[in-house]
FIKOLZA-1660 file (N, C-alpha, C; in steps of 0.1 Angstrom, whole numbers, plus 5000, padded with zeros to 4 digits):
% residues 227
   i   px   py   pz ch aa at
   1 4833 5205 4875  A  X  N
   1 4835 5191 4874  A  X CA
   1 4827 5185 4889  A  X  C
   2 4822 5174 4885  A  X  N
   2 4812 5166 4896  A  X CA
   2 4812 5152 4895  A  X  C
   3 4816 5145 4904  A  X  N
   3 4815 5130 4905  A  X CA
   3 4814 5123 4917  A  X  C
   4 4809 5112 4918  A  X  N
   4 4808 5105 4930  A  X CA
   4 4816 5091 4930  A  X  C
   5 4823 5085 4938  A  X  N
   5 4829 5074 4939  A  X CA
   5 4832 5069 4953  A  X  C
   6 4838 5055 4953  A  X  N
   6 4841 5052 4967  A  X CA
   6 4856 5048 4967  A  X  C
   7 4863 5050 4978  A  X  N
   7 4878 5048 4978  A  X CA
   7 4883 5047 4993  A  X  C
   8 4898 5046 4994  A  X  N
   8 4905 5046 5007  A  X CA
   8 4912 5059 5009  A  X  C
   9 4909 5064 5023  A  X  N
   9 4917 5075 5026  A  X CA
   9 4932 5072 5028  A  X  C
  10 4939 5079 5019  A  X  N
  10 4955 5077 5019  A  X CA
  10 4962 5085 5029  A  X  C
  11 4957 5098 5030  A  X  N
  11 4964 5109 5038  A  X CA
  11 4956 5120 5040  A  X  C
  12 4961 5126 5052  A  X  N
  12 4951 5140 5054  A  X CA
  12 4961 5149 5060  A  X  C
  13 4957 5162 5060  A  X  N
  13 4965 5173 5067  A  X CA
  13 4956 5185 5070  A  X  C
  14 4959 5192 5079  A  X  N
  14 4950 5204 5083  A  X CA
  14 4952 5214 5074  A  X  C
  15 4940 5219 5069  A  X  N
  15 4939 5229 5060  A  X CA
  15 4937 5244 5065  A  X  C
  16 4926 5245 5075  A  X  N
  16 4925 5255 5083  A  X CA
  16 4920 5252 5097  A  X  C
  17 4913 5261 5103  A  X  N
  17 4909 5259 5116  A  X CA
  17 4899 5246 5117  A  X  C
  18 4891 5244 5107  A  X  N
  18 4881 5233 5109  A  X CA
  18 4881 5225 5097  A  X  C
  19 4891 5224 5088  A  X  N
  19 4890 5216 5075  A  X CA
  19 4903 5209 5073  A  X  C
  20 4904 5200 5063  A  X  N
  20 4916 5191 5060  A  X CA
  20 4915 5190 5046  A  X  C
  21 4927 5188 5040  A  X  N
  21 4931 5183 5029  A  X CA
  21 4933 5169 5028  A  X  C
  22 4927 5159 5021  A  X  N
  22 4928 5147 5019  A  X CA
  22 4932 5141 5006  A  X  C
  23 4939 5130 5006  A  X  N
  23 4940 5122 4993  A  X CA
  23 4932 5108 4994  A  X  C
  24 4927 5104 4983  A  X  N
  24 4918 5094 4983  A  X CA
  24 4921 5086 4971  A  X  C
  25 4922 5072 4972  A  X  N
  25 4924 5064 4962  A  X CA
  25 4910 5059 4957  A  X  C
  26 4904 5062 4948  A  X  N
  26 4891 5059 4943  A  X CA
  26 4891 5049 4932  A  X  C
  27 4881 5044 4930  A  X  N
  27 4877 5031 4922  A  X CA
  27 4878 5035 4907  A  X  C
  28 4872 5045 4904  A  X  N
  28 4870 5051 4890  A  X CA
  28 4878 5065 4887  A  X  C
  29 4883 5070 4896  A  X  N
  29 4889 5082 4893  A  X CA
  29 4906 5084 4898  A  X  C
  30 4908 5072 4902  A  X  N
  30 4924 5070 4906  A  X CA
  30 4926 5078 4919  A  X  C
  31 4936 5082 4922  A  X  N
  31 4941 5091 4934  A  X CA
  31 4937 5105 4931  A  X  C
  32 4930 5113 4941  A  X  N
  32 4925 5126 4941  A  X CA
  32 4927 5132 4954  A  X  C
  33 4929 5145 4953  A  X  N
  33 4929 5153 4965  A  X CA
  33 4919 5164 4962  A  X  C
  34 4915 5166 4977  A  X  N
  34 4904 5177 4976  A  X CA
  34 4902 5182 4993  A  X  C
  35 4894 5191 4993  A  X  N
  35 4892 5197 5009  A  X CA
  35 4879 5191 5014  A  X  C
  36 4881 5188 5026  A  X  N
  36 4869 5184 5033  A  X CA
  36 4865 5196 5045  A  X  C
  37 4856 5203 5041  A  X  N
  37 4854 5214 5050  A  X CA
  37 4845 5206 5063  A  X  C
  38 4850 5212 5074  A  X  N
  38 4845 5206 5086  A  X CA
  38 4851 5194 5090  A  X  C
  39 4861 5190 5084  A  X  N
  39 4868 5176 5086  A  X CA
  39 4874 5175 5099  A  X  C
  40 4876 5186 5107  A  X  N
  40 4881 5185 5121  A  X CA
  40 4869 5185 5130  A  X  C
  41 4857 5185 5127  A  X  N
  41 4844 5186 5136  A  X CA
  41 4844 5172 5142  A  X  C
  42 4837 5170 5152  A  X  N
  42 4836 5157 5160  A  X CA
  42 4827 5148 5150  A  X  C
  43 4818 5155 5142  A  X  N
  43 4809 5146 5134  A  X CA
  43 4817 5139 5124  A  X  C
  44 4827 5145 5118  A  X  N
  44 4833 5140 5107  A  X CA
  44 4849 5133 5111  A  X  C
  45 4856 5139 5120  A  X  N
  45 4870 5134 5121  A  X CA
  45 4870 5119 5126  A  X  C
  46 4861 5116 5132  A  X  N
  46 4862 5102 5139  A  X CA
  46 4862 5090 5128  A  X  C
  47 4855 5092 5116  A  X  N
  47 4857 5084 5103  A  X CA
  47 4868 5086 5094  A  X  C
  48 4874 5098 5096  A  X  N
  48 4886 5103 5086  A  X CA
  48 4901 5096 5091  A  X  C
  49 4900 5084 5095  A  X  N
  49 4911 5077 5099  A  X CA
  49 4917 5070 5086  A  X  C
  50 4930 5070 5086  A  X  N
  50 4936 5065 5073  A  X CA
  50 4933 5051 5071  A  X  C
  51 4931 5049 5059  A  X  N
  51 4927 5034 5056  A  X CA
  51 4912 5030 5054  A  X  C
  52 4905 5040 5061  A  X  N
  52 4890 5038 5061  A  X CA
  52 4884 5038 5046  A  X  C
  53 4876 5030 5042  A  X  N
  53 4869 5033 5031  A  X CA
  53 4856 5042 5030  A  X  C
  54 4856 5051 5023  A  X  N
  54 4847 5061 5022  A  X CA
  54 4839 5065 5009  A  X  C
  55 4831 5068 5011  A  X  N
  55 4819 5072 4997  A  X CA
  55 4823 5087 4995  A  X  C
  56 4827 5093 4984  A  X  N
  56 4830 5107 4982  A  X CA
  56 4823 5113 4971  A  X  C
  57 4817 5127 4974  A  X  N
  57 4810 5132 4966  A  X CA
  57 4821 5145 4961  A  X  C
  58 4826 5145 4949  A  X  N
  58 4836 5155 4946  A  X CA
  58 4829 5167 4938  A  X  C
  59 4833 5179 4940  A  X  N
  59 4830 5191 4933  A  X CA
  59 4843 5199 4930  A  X  C
  60 4844 5204 4919  A  X  N
  60 4854 5214 4915  A  X CA
  60 4850 5224 4903  A  X  C
  61 4853 5236 4904  A  X  N
  61 4851 5244 4894  A  X CA
  61 4859 5243 4880  A  X  C
  62 4870 5236 4883  A  X  N
  62 4877 5232 4870  A  X CA
  62 4887 5220 4873  A  X  C
  63 4893 5216 4862  A  X  N
  63 4903 5204 4864  A  X CA
  63 4916 5209 4870  A  X  C
  64 4918 5221 4869  A  X  N
  64 4931 5227 4875  A  X CA
  64 4929 5234 4889  A  X  C
  65 4918 5232 4893  A  X  N
  65 4917 5238 4907  A  X CA
  65 4914 5226 4918  A  X  C
  66 4920 5229 4929  A  X  N
  66 4916 5217 4941  A  X CA
  66 4900 5219 4944  A  X  C
  67 4893 5208 4942  A  X  N
  67 4881 5207 4947  A  X CA
  67 4879 5204 4961  A  X  C
  68 4866 5199 4964  A  X  N
  68 4862 5195 4976  A  X CA
  68 4852 5183 4976  A  X  C
  69 4855 5177 4988  A  X  N
  69 4848 5164 4990  A  X CA
  69 4837 5165 5001  A  X  C
  70 4825 5158 4998  A  X  N
  70 4817 5155 5009  A  X CA
  70 4816 5140 5011  A  X  C
  71 4819 5136 5023  A  X  N
  71 4823 5122 5025  A  X CA
  71 4812 5114 5033  A  X  C
  72 4811 5101 5032  A  X  N
  72 4804 5091 5041  A  X CA
  72 4812 5080 5045  A  X  C
  73 4811 5075 5055  A  X  N
  73 4819 5063 5060  A  X CA
  73 4811 5050 5053  A  X  C
  74 4820 5040 5046  A  X  N
  74 4816 5029 5041  A  X CA
  74 4821 5016 5051  A  X  C
  75 4834 5017 5052  A  X  N
  75 4838 5006 5060  A  X CA
  75 4850 5012 5070  A  X  C
  76 4847 5010 5083  A  X  N
  76 4858 5017 5090  A  X CA
  76 4870 5007 5093  A  X  C
  77 4879 5006 5084  A  X  N
  77 4889 4996 5084  A  X CA
  77 4899 4998 5095  A  X  C
  78 4904 5009 5099  A  X  N
  78 4915 5013 5106  A  X CA
  78 4912 5008 5119  A  X  C
  79 4901 5009 5127  A  X  N
  79 4900 5004 5140  A  X CA
  79 4900 4989 5143  A  X  C
  80 4900 4981 5132  A  X  N
  80 4904 4967 5132  A  X CA
  80 4919 4965 5137  A  X  C
  81 4929 4973 5135  A  X  N
  81 4942 4972 5137  A  X CA
  81 4947 4980 5149  A  X  C
  82 4940 4987 5156  A  X  N
  82 4945 4997 5167  A  X CA
  82 4953 4990 5178  A  X  C
  83 4949 4979 5180  A  X  N
  83 4957 4971 5191  A  X CA
  83 4969 4959 5187  A  X  C
  84 4973 4961 5172  A  X  N
  84 4982 4954 5166  A  X CA
  84 4992 4961 5160  A  X  C
  85 5002 4964 5165  A  X  N
  85 5013 4974 5161  A  X CA
  85 5018 4969 5148  A  X  C
  86 5023 4956 5145  A  X  N
  86 5026 4953 5133  A  X CA
  86 5016 4954 5121  A  X  C
  87 5003 4952 5125  A  X  N
  87 4992 4955 5115  A  X CA
  87 4992 4968 5113  A  X  C
  88 4992 4977 5122  A  X  N
  88 4990 4992 5120  A  X CA
  88 5002 4996 5110  A  X  C
  89 5014 4990 5111  A  X  N
  89 5026 4994 5105  A  X CA
  89 5023 4990 5089  A  X  C
  90 5016 4978 5089  A  X  N
  90 5015 4973 5076  A  X CA
  90 5004 4981 5068  A  X  C
  91 4991 4986 5074  A  X  N
  91 4983 4991 5069  A  X CA
  91 4990 5007 5065  A  X  C
  92 4995 5012 5072  A  X  N
  92 5001 5026 5069  A  X CA
  92 5012 5025 5059  A  X  C
  93 5020 5014 5058  A  X  N
  93 5029 5011 5049  A  X CA
  93 5022 5010 5034  A  X  C
  94 5012 5003 5033  A  X  N
  94 5004 5002 5021  A  X CA
  94 4999 5015 5016  A  X  C
  95 4993 5021 5026  A  X  N
  95 4987 5034 5023  A  X CA
  95 4998 5046 5018  A  X  C
  96 5007 5044 5023  A  X  N
  96 5019 5054 5018  A  X CA
  96 5027 5050 5006  A  X  C
  97 5027 5036 5004  A  X  N
  97 5031 5033 4989  A  X CA
  97 5023 5037 4978  A  X  C
  98 5010 5037 4982  A  X  N
  98 4998 5039 4971  A  X CA
  98 5000 5055 4969  A  X  C
  99 5000 5062 4979  A  X  N
  99 5002 5076 4978  A  X CA
  99 5013 5081 4970  A  X  C
 100 5024 5074 4972  A  X  N
 100 5040 5078 4966  A  X CA
 100 5037 5073 4951  A  X  C
 101 5032 5061 4947  A  X  N
 101 5035 5057 4934  A  X CA
 101 5023 5058 4924  A  X  C
 102 5012 5061 4931  A  X  N
 102 5001 5062 4920  A  X CA
 102 5000 5078 4915  A  X  C
 103 4997 5080 4902  A  X  N
 103 4995 5092 4896  A  X CA
 103 4982 5097 4899  A  X  C
 104 4981 5108 4899  A  X  N
 104 4968 5115 4901  A  X CA
 104 4958 5114 4890  A  X  C
 105 4946 5113 4895  A  X  N
 105 4936 5111 4885  A  X CA
 105 4936 5100 4872  A  X  C
 106 4944 5089 4876  A  X  N
 106 4945 5079 4866  A  X CA
 106 4939 5066 4872  A  X  C
 107 4928 5063 4865  A  X  N
 107 4921 5050 4870  A  X CA
 107 4928 5039 4869  A  X  C
 108 4928 5029 4880  A  X  N
 108 4934 5014 4879  A  X CA
 108 4929 5005 4886  A  X  C
 109 4916 5000 4881  A  X  N
 109 4909 4989 4887  A  X CA
 109 4916 4978 4892  A  X  C
 110 4927 4973 4883  A  X  N
 110 4934 4962 4890  A  X CA
 110 4942 4966 4904  A  X  C
 111 4949 4977 4904  A  X  N
 111 4954 4980 4918  A  X CA
 111 4944 4982 4930  A  X  C
 112 4931 4987 4925  A  X  N
 112 4922 4990 4936  A  X CA
 112 4916 4974 4941  A  X  C
 113 4915 4965 4930  A  X  N
 113 4910 4953 4934  A  X CA
 113 4921 4945 4943  A  X  C
 114 4933 4944 4940  A  X  N
 114 4942 4937 4948  A  X CA
 114 4945 4943 4963  A  X  C
 115 4941 4958 4962  A  X  N
 115 4943 4963 4975  A  X CA
 115 4930 4959 4984  A  X  C
 116 4919 4957 4977  A  X  N
 116 4907 4952 4984  A  X CA
 116 4912 4936 4991  A  X  C
 117 4916 4930 4982  A  X  N
 117 4919 4916 4985  A  X CA
 117 4929 4917 4996  A  X  C
 118 4941 4925 4996  A  X  N
 118 4950 4926 5007  A  X CA
 118 4944 4929 5020  A  X  C
 119 4934 4939 5020  A  X  N
 119 4927 4944 5033  A  X CA
 119 4921 4932 5038  A  X  C
 120 4913 4925 5031  A  X  N
 120 4908 4913 5035  A  X CA
 120 4917 4903 5042  A  X  C
 121 4927 4900 5037  A  X  N
 121 4937 4891 5043  A  X CA
 121 4942 4897 5055  A  X  C
 122 4943 4912 5056  A  X  N
 122 4950 4917 5068  A  X CA
 122 4939 4916 5082  A  X  C
 123 4929 4916 5077  A  X  N
 123 4916 4914 5088  A  X CA
 123 4916 4902 5092  A  X  C
 124 4917 4891 5082  A  X  N
 124 4911 4877 5087  A  X CA
 124 4919 4867 5086  A  X  C
 125 4932 4868 5080  A  X  N
 125 4940 4856 5075  A  X CA
 125 4953 4858 5086  A  X  C
 126 4956 4847 5092  A  X  N
 126 4969 4846 5101  A  X CA
 126 4981 4849 5093  A  X  C
 127 4982 4845 5082  A  X  N
 127 4993 4847 5074  A  X CA
 127 4994 4862 5067  A  X  C
 128 4990 4872 5073  A  X  N
 128 4986 4884 5067  A  X CA
 128 4999 4890 5061  A  X  C
 129 5011 4889 5067  A  X  N
 129 5022 4895 5063  A  X CA
 129 5028 4889 5051  A  X  C
 130 5027 4877 5049  A  X  N
 130 5032 4870 5037  A  X CA
 130 5021 4875 5025  A  X  C
 131 5008 4876 5026  A  X  N
 131 5000 4883 5016  A  X CA
 131 5004 4898 5012  A  X  C
 132 5007 4904 5023  A  X  N
 132 5013 4918 5021  A  X CA
 132 5025 4917 5012  A  X  C
 133 5034 4909 5015  A  X  N
 133 5046 4907 5007  A  X CA
 133 5042 4905 4992  A  X  C
 134 5032 4897 4989  A  X  N
 134 5028 4893 4977  A  X CA
 134 5021 4904 4969  A  X  C
 135 5014 4913 4979  A  X  N
 135 5007 4925 4975  A  X CA
 135 5018 4935 4969  A  X  C
 136 5026 4937 4977  A  X  N
 136 5039 4946 4971  A  X CA
 136 5042 4942 4958  A  X  C
 137 5046 4928 4957  A  X  N
 137 5051 4922 4944  A  X CA
 137 5041 4924 4933  A  X  C
 138 5027 4923 4935  A  X  N
 138 5017 4926 4926  A  X CA
 138 5017 4940 4922  A  X  C
 139 5018 4948 4930  A  X  N
 139 5018 4963 4929  A  X CA
 139 5028 4968 4920  A  X  C
 140 5040 4960 4922  A  X  N
 140 5051 4965 4913  A  X CA
 140 5047 4960 4899  A  X  C
 141 5042 4948 4896  A  X  N
 141 5039 4942 4885  A  X CA
 141 5028 4952 4877  A  X  C
 142 5019 4955 4884  A  X  N
 142 5008 4965 4879  A  X CA
 142 5016 4978 4876  A  X  C
 143 5028 4983 4881  A  X  N
 143 5034 4995 4879  A  X CA
 143 5043 4993 4866  A  X  C
 144 5043 4981 4862  A  X  N
 144 5054 4976 4850  A  X CA
 144 5066 4970 4854  A  X  C
 145 5069 4966 4866  A  X  N
 145 5079 4960 4871  A  X CA
 145 5077 4947 4877  A  X  C
 146 5077 4938 4866  A  X  N
 146 5074 4924 4869  A  X CA
 146 5088 4916 4872  A  X  C
 147 5091 4914 4885  A  X  N
 147 5104 4906 4887  A  X CA
 147 5104 4892 4881  A  X  C
 148 5093 4886 4879  A  X  N
 148 5093 4872 4873  A  X CA
 148 5101 4862 4877  A  X  C
 149 5100 4862 4892  A  X  N
 149 5110 4853 4901  A  X CA
 149 5110 4837 4897  A  X  C
 150 5098 4833 4892  A  X  N
 150 5098 4820 4890  A  X CA
 150 5106 4815 4879  A  X  C
 151 5107 4824 4869  A  X  N
 151 5114 4821 4856  A  X CA
 151 5128 4823 4858  A  X  C
 152 5132 4833 4867  A  X  N
 152 5147 4837 4870  A  X CA
 152 5153 4828 4881  A  X  C
 153 5146 4820 4888  A  X  N
 153 5150 4813 4899  A  X CA
 153 5161 4802 4894  A  X  C
 154 5172 4800 4901  A  X  N
 154 5181 4790 4898  A  X CA
 154 5177 4778 4907  A  X  C
 155 5184 4767 4906  A  X  N
 155 5182 4755 4914  A  X CA
 155 5191 4754 4926  A  X  C
 156 5198 4765 4929  A  X  N
 156 5206 4765 4940  A  X CA
 156 5200 4769 4953  A  X  C
 157 5197 4760 4963  A  X  N
 157 5191 4764 4976  A  X CA
 157 5202 4764 4987  A  X  C
 158 5199 4772 4997  A  X  N
 158 5209 4774 5007  A  X CA
 158 5202 4776 5021  A  X  C
 159 5209 4772 5033  A  X  N
 159 5203 4773 5046  A  X CA
 159 5190 4765 5046  A  X  C
 160 5193 4753 5046  A  X  N
 160 5180 4744 5049  A  X CA
 160 5170 4746 5041  A  X  C
 161 5173 4749 5028  A  X  N
 161 5162 4752 5016  A  X CA
 161 5154 4761 5020  A  X  C
 162 5159 4773 5027  A  X  N
 162 5148 4784 5029  A  X CA
 162 5152 4796 5020  A  X  C
 163 5165 4795 5015  A  X  N
 163 5170 4806 5006  A  X CA
 163 5175 4802 4991  A  X  C
 164 5171 4809 4982  A  X  N
 164 5173 4806 4969  A  X CA
 164 5180 4818 4962  A  X  C
 165 5188 4815 4953  A  X  N
 165 5197 4825 4946  A  X CA
 165 5190 4827 4931  A  X  C
 166 5187 4838 4928  A  X  N
 166 5180 4842 4915  A  X CA
 166 5189 4852 4908  A  X  C
 167 5187 4855 4896  A  X  N
 167 5194 4865 4887  A  X CA
 167 5182 4876 4885  A  X  C
 168 5184 4887 4887  A  X  N
 168 5174 4898 4886  A  X CA
 168 5182 4911 4883  A  X  C
 169 5178 4915 4869  A  X  N
 169 5184 4927 4863  A  X CA
 169 5199 4923 4863  A  X  C
 170 5204 4912 4859  A  X  N
 170 5217 4910 4857  A  X CA
 170 5225 4908 4870  A  X  C
 171 5219 4909 4882  A  X  N
 171 5226 4908 4895  A  X CA
 171 5222 4895 4902  A  X  C
 172 5230 4889 4910  A  X  N
 172 5225 4878 4919  A  X CA
 172 5220 4883 4933  A  X  C
 173 5209 4877 4935  A  X  N
 173 5201 4879 4948  A  X CA
 173 5197 4867 4955  A  X  C
 174 5199 4867 4969  A  X  N
 174 5194 4856 4976  A  X CA
 174 5182 4861 4983  A  X  C
 175 5171 4852 4980  A  X  N
 175 5157 4855 4985  A  X CA
 175 5152 4845 4992  A  X  C
 176 5141 4845 4999  A  X  N
 176 5134 4833 5006  A  X CA
 176 5126 4826 4994  A  X  C
 177 5128 4812 4997  A  X  N
 177 5121 4803 4987  A  X CA
 177 5106 4807 4985  A  X  C
 178 5101 4810 4995  A  X  N
 178 5086 4813 4995  A  X CA
 178 5080 4821 4985  A  X  C
 179 5089 4831 4981  A  X  N
 179 5087 4841 4971  A  X CA
 179 5084 4836 4957  A  X  C
 180 5092 4823 4955  A  X  N
 180 5091 4817 4943  A  X CA
 180 5080 4806 4942  A  X  C
 181 5080 4799 4954  A  X  N
 181 5070 4787 4954  A  X CA
 181 5056 4792 4958  A  X  C
 182 5054 4806 4960  A  X  N
 182 5042 4811 4966  A  X CA
 182 5035 4803 4979  A  X  C
 183 5044 4800 4986  A  X  N
 183 5040 4794 5001  A  X CA
 183 5037 4806 5010  A  X  C
 184 5026 4801 5018  A  X  N
 184 5022 4813 5028  A  X CA
 184 5024 4809 5042  A  X  C
 185 5024 4796 5045  A  X  N
 185 5024 4791 5058  A  X CA
 185 5038 4787 5064  A  X  C
 186 5040 4788 5078  A  X  N
 186 5051 4784 5084  A  X CA
 186 5063 4791 5079  A  X  C
 187 5063 4803 5077  A  X  N
 187 5074 4810 5073  A  X CA
 187 5083 4818 5084  A  X  C
 188 5096 4817 5086  A  X  N
 188 5102 4821 5095  A  X CA
 188 5104 4837 5095  A  X  C
 189 5106 4843 5107  A  X  N
 189 5106 4857 5108  A  X CA
 189 5119 4862 5100  A  X  C
 190 5128 4856 5099  A  X  N
 190 5141 4858 5091  A  X CA
 190 5139 4858 5077  A  X  C
 191 5130 4851 5071  A  X  N
 191 5125 4850 5057  A  X CA
 191 5118 4861 5054  A  X  C
 192 5109 4863 5064  A  X  N
 192 5102 4876 5062  A  X CA
 192 5108 4889 5058  A  X  C
 193 5117 4890 5069  A  X  N
 193 5126 4901 5069  A  X CA
 193 5136 4902 5057  A  X  C
 194 5140 4892 5053  A  X  N
 194 5146 4891 5041  A  X CA
 194 5139 4893 5028  A  X  C
 195 5126 4889 5029  A  X  N
 195 5118 4894 5017  A  X CA
 195 5115 4907 5015  A  X  C
 196 5112 4914 5027  A  X  N
 196 5107 4928 5029  A  X CA
 196 5119 4937 5025  A  X  C
 197 5132 4933 5027  A  X  N
 197 5145 4938 5024  A  X CA
 197 5146 4940 5010  A  X  C
 198 5145 4927 5005  A  X  N
 198 5146 4926 4990  A  X CA
 198 5137 4934 4982  A  X  C
 199 5124 4934 4986  A  X  N
 199 5115 4943 4977  A  X CA
 199 5117 4957 4981  A  X  C
 200 5122 4961 4993  A  X  N
 200 5123 4974 4995  A  X CA
 200 5135 4981 4987  A  X  C
 201 5146 4973 4984  A  X  N
 201 5157 4977 4977  A  X CA
 201 5153 4977 4962  A  X  C
 202 5144 4969 4957  A  X  N
 202 5138 4969 4946  A  X CA
 202 5130 4980 4941  A  X  C
 203 5122 4985 4950  A  X  N
 203 5114 4997 4951  A  X CA
 203 5122 5009 4949  A  X  C
 204 5133 5011 4959  A  X  N
 204 5142 5021 4957  A  X CA
 204 5149 5021 4945  A  X  C
 205 5154 5011 4942  A  X  N
 205 5164 5011 4928  A  X CA
 205 5155 5015 4914  A  X  C
 206 5142 5010 4914  A  X  N
 206 5136 5013 4901  A  X CA
 206 5124 5024 4901  A  X  C
 207 5119 5029 4914  A  X  N
 207 5110 5038 4915  A  X CA
 207 5113 5049 4923  A  X  C
 208 5118 5045 4935  A  X  N
 208 5119 5058 4945  A  X CA
 208 5132 5066 4941  A  X  C
 209 5143 5061 4943  A  X  N
 209 5155 5069 4939  A  X CA
 209 5154 5078 4926  A  X  C
 210 5151 5070 4914  A  X  N
 210 5150 5080 4900  A  X CA
 210 5140 5089 4902  A  X  C
 211 5132 5090 4912  A  X  N
 211 5122 5102 4913  A  X CA
 211 5124 5108 4926  A  X  C
 212 5136 5107 4933  A  X  N
 212 5139 5115 4943  A  X CA
 212 5129 5113 4955  A  X  C
 213 5123 5099 4956  A  X  N
 213 5114 5098 4968  A  X CA
 213 5120 5089 4979  A  X  C
 214 5116 5090 4990  A  X  N
 214 5120 5082 5001  A  X CA
 214 5110 5073 5005  A  X  C
 215 5114 5060 5012  A  X  N
 215 5107 5051 5016  A  X CA
 215 5098 5054 5028  A  X  C
 216 5086 5051 5027  A  X  N
 216 5077 5053 5039  A  X CA
 216 5084 5048 5052  A  X  C
 217 5083 5057 5064  A  X  N
 217 5088 5053 5076  A  X CA
 217 5081 5041 5080  A  X  C
 218 5068 5040 5080  A  X  N
 218 5058 5029 5085  A  X CA
 218 5064 5015 5078  A  X  C
 219 5068 5016 5065  A  X  N
 219 5073 5005 5059  A  X CA
 219 5087 5000 5067  A  X  C
 220 5095 5010 5068  A  X  N
 220 5109 5006 5074  A  X CA
 220 5106 4999 5087  A  X  C
 221 5095 5004 5096  A  X  N
 221 5090 5000 5108  A  X CA
 221 5087 4986 5108  A  X  C
 222 5078 4984 5099  A  X  N
 222 5074 4970 5096  A  X CA
 222 5085 4961 5093  A  X  C
 223 5095 4964 5084  A  X  N
 223 5107 4955 5082  A  X CA
 223 5115 4950 5095  A  X  C
 224 5116 4964 5103  A  X  N
 224 5123 4962 5115  A  X CA
 224 5116 4951 5124  A  X  C
 225 5102 4952 5126  A  X  N
 225 5096 4944 5136  A  X CA
 225 5097 4930 5132  A  X  C
 226 5103 4924 5120  A  X  N
 226 5103 4910 5119  A  X CA
 226 5116 4907 5119  A  X  C
 227 5126 4915 5126  A  X  N
 227 5141 4910 5128  A  X CA
 227 5140 4901 5136  A  X  C
% end
């Protein structure tokens, strides 16, 4: 089996003295794993940073055996955020969620597209954290868990019109109003933290706990940083 594609580096781990096993979320082949021989060499390891966009050439003797990648850098995304702790948490959180929820070798152009859009906002938009929150909601929707908050919202507003009560899966939830009205500017940290907490609990209830999965550490750190 042989193919070429573009994708984002989700994870890497040492394989032997000079090689690594990586997971890549690709445009046309979904999430894939493979060995990069020489991946710890100076020539290659500098651009094998989590989140970087890479071009991959994949070969495997069969679909049931771990193949190997030859890679080239396309967009060094990770270095944009080295000096911003919150953005690093955000990037690592998004990568970890994709690693956890995406099935192997299943193409999903919509998830790939919305991830590209999210990375652009993370680079260039002052309201990147709000865009990240909506990226998580859109990811859930693509996975078949559409919360449909606009339809479910009640008219009851609390705390200076910042919080709204909604009914979701038969339970009452207090959520920031910006989740319903899709507002992105002038959002307080308290509302951001509440939104992250709400989505985390939804992820845990519907996806993670039923599959014995745990929430990414970076995602918890991101939520804590907005308290």
